[in-house]
A tleap script that builds the chain and sets N, CA, C and O, in Angstrom:
source leaprc.protein.ff14SB
mol = sequence {
  NMET LEU LYS GLU TYR GLN ALA ASP PHE HIE
  VAL HIE THR VAL LEU SER PRO CYS GLY ASP
  ILE ILE MET THR PRO GLN LYS TYR CHIE
}
set mol.1.N position { -18.477 22.287 1.351 }
set mol.1.CA position { -17.950 20.640 1.688 }
set mol.1.C position { -17.489 20.721 2.959 }
set mol.1.O position { -17.697 19.750 3.687 }
set mol.2.N position { -16.823 21.801 3.454 }
set mol.2.CA position { -16.230 21.981 4.805 }
set mol.2.C position { -17.266 21.779 5.891 }
set mol.2.O position { -17.053 20.994 6.814 }
set mol.3.N position { -18.310 22.429 5.798 }
set mol.3.CA position { -19.479 22.503 6.628 }
set mol.3.C position { -20.073 21.083 6.746 }
set mol.3.O position { -20.407 20.675 7.858 }
set mol.4.N position { -20.217 20.321 5.662 }
set mol.4.CA position { -20.798 18.973 5.707 }
set mol.4.C position { -19.668 18.166 6.357 }
set mol.4.O position { -20.075 17.316 7.149 }
set mol.5.N position { -18.343 18.242 6.201 }
set mol.5.CA position { -17.373 17.519 6.845 }
set mol.5.C position { -17.433 17.482 8.201 }
set mol.5.O position { -17.330 16.452 8.868 }
set mol.6.N position { -17.631 18.800 8.710 }
set mol.6.CA position { -17.435 19.100 10.169 }
set mol.6.C position { -18.750 18.469 10.776 }
set mol.6.O position { -18.681 17.888 11.859 }
set mol.7.N position { -19.970 18.576 10.082 }
set mol.7.CA position { -21.208 18.205 10.572 }
set mol.7.C position { -21.139 16.687 10.729 }
set mol.7.O position { -21.488 16.108 11.758 }
set mol.8.N position { -20.649 16.063 9.601 }
set mol.8.CA position { -20.705 14.561 9.522 }
set mol.8.C position { -19.479 14.056 10.626 }
set mol.8.O position { -19.581 13.027 11.294 }
set mol.9.N position { -18.599 14.754 10.666 }
set mol.9.CA position { -17.498 14.456 11.750 }
set mol.9.C position { -18.030 14.338 13.125 }
set mol.9.O position { -17.783 13.380 13.858 }
set mol.10.N position { -18.838 15.443 13.477 }
set mol.10.CA position { -19.488 15.744 14.624 }
set mol.10.C position { -20.326 14.593 15.040 }
set mol.10.O position { -20.242 14.103 16.166 }
set mol.11.N position { -21.197 14.135 14.052 }
set mol.11.CA position { -22.057 12.998 14.406 }
set mol.11.C position { -21.441 11.844 14.552 }
set mol.11.O position { -21.803 11.116 15.476 }
set mol.12.N position { -20.348 11.416 13.650 }
set mol.12.CA position { -19.681 10.125 13.856 }
set mol.12.C position { -18.882 10.184 15.079 }
set mol.12.O position { -18.578 9.111 15.600 }
set mol.13.N position { -18.451 11.417 15.682 }
set mol.13.CA position { -17.749 11.493 16.908 }
set mol.13.C position { -18.665 11.174 18.032 }
set mol.13.O position { -18.164 10.666 19.035 }
set mol.14.N position { -20.203 11.453 17.989 }
set mol.14.CA position { -21.142 11.184 18.829 }
set mol.14.C position { -21.287 9.649 18.862 }
set mol.14.O position { -21.243 8.982 19.896 }
set mol.15.N position { -21.455 9.189 17.695 }
set mol.15.CA position { -21.971 7.743 17.513 }
set mol.15.C position { -20.772 6.749 17.942 }
set mol.15.O position { -20.925 5.847 18.765 }
set mol.16.N position { -19.635 7.013 17.318 }
set mol.16.CA position { -18.699 6.043 17.447 }
set mol.16.C position { -17.288 6.635 17.396 }
set mol.16.O position { -16.666 6.701 16.335 }
set mol.17.N position { -16.739 7.114 18.699 }
set mol.17.CA position { -15.556 7.846 18.756 }
set mol.17.C position { -14.378 7.105 18.602 }
set mol.17.O position { -13.284 7.614 18.844 }
set mol.18.N position { -14.501 5.965 18.227 }
set mol.18.CA position { -13.207 5.189 17.882 }
set mol.18.C position { -13.070 4.701 16.433 }
set mol.18.O position { -11.958 4.747 15.908 }
set mol.19.N position { -14.149 4.229 15.741 }
set mol.19.CA position { -14.312 3.751 14.358 }
set mol.19.C position { -14.431 4.860 13.341 }
set mol.19.O position { -13.688 4.898 12.361 }
set mol.20.N position { -15.370 5.767 13.573 }
set mol.20.CA position { -15.877 6.629 12.397 }
set mol.20.C position { -14.934 7.863 12.267 }
set mol.20.O position { -14.883 8.496 11.212 }
set mol.21.N position { -14.222 8.178 13.311 }
set mol.21.CA position { -13.190 9.190 13.248 }
set mol.21.C position { -12.173 8.806 12.374 }
set mol.21.O position { -11.627 9.713 11.745 }
set mol.22.N position { -11.785 7.612 12.191 }
set mol.22.CA position { -10.682 7.226 11.483 }
set mol.22.C position { -11.233 6.908 9.990 }
set mol.22.O position { -10.483 7.081 9.029 }
set mol.23.N position { -12.622 6.418 9.811 }
set mol.23.CA position { -12.959 6.194 8.528 }
set mol.23.C position { -13.466 7.419 7.812 }
set mol.23.O position { -13.253 7.559 6.607 }
set mol.24.N position { -14.119 8.295 8.505 }
set mol.24.CA position { -14.643 9.666 7.827 }
set mol.24.C position { -13.800 10.384 7.042 }
set mol.24.O position { -14.151 10.714 5.909 }
set mol.25.N position { -12.516 10.733 7.575 }
set mol.25.CA position { -11.603 11.552 6.646 }
set mol.25.C position { -11.170 10.779 5.473 }
set mol.25.O position { -10.773 11.389 4.480 }
set mol.26.N position { -11.215 9.306 5.494 }
set mol.26.CA position { -10.668 8.771 4.242 }
set mol.26.C position { -11.796 8.746 3.110 }
set mol.26.O position { -11.568 8.636 1.906 }
set mol.27.N position { -13.065 8.867 3.714 }
set mol.27.CA position { -14.266 9.056 2.823 }
set mol.27.C position { -14.151 10.352 2.017 }
set mol.27.O position { -14.519 10.373 0.843 }
set mol.28.N position { -13.680 11.364 2.584 }
set mol.28.CA position { -13.643 12.582 1.950 }
set mol.28.C position { -12.327 13.012 1.314 }
set mol.28.O position { -12.212 14.024 0.623 }
set mol.29.N position { -11.288 12.112 1.619 }
set mol.29.CA position { -9.998 12.282 0.807 }
set mol.29.C position { -10.259 11.242 -0.221 }
set mol.29.O position { -9.436 11.035 -1.113 }
savepdb mol mol.pdb
quit
C-alpha cells in the first residue's frame, strides 16, 4: 500500500501540485 501511495502521490504532484497533494492523503486515511 505504501508503494501505491507514493506512486499515486508522485503522479498527483506532477499533475496538480496544489489540489491533489491535499486530497490524496485523505483518500488513503
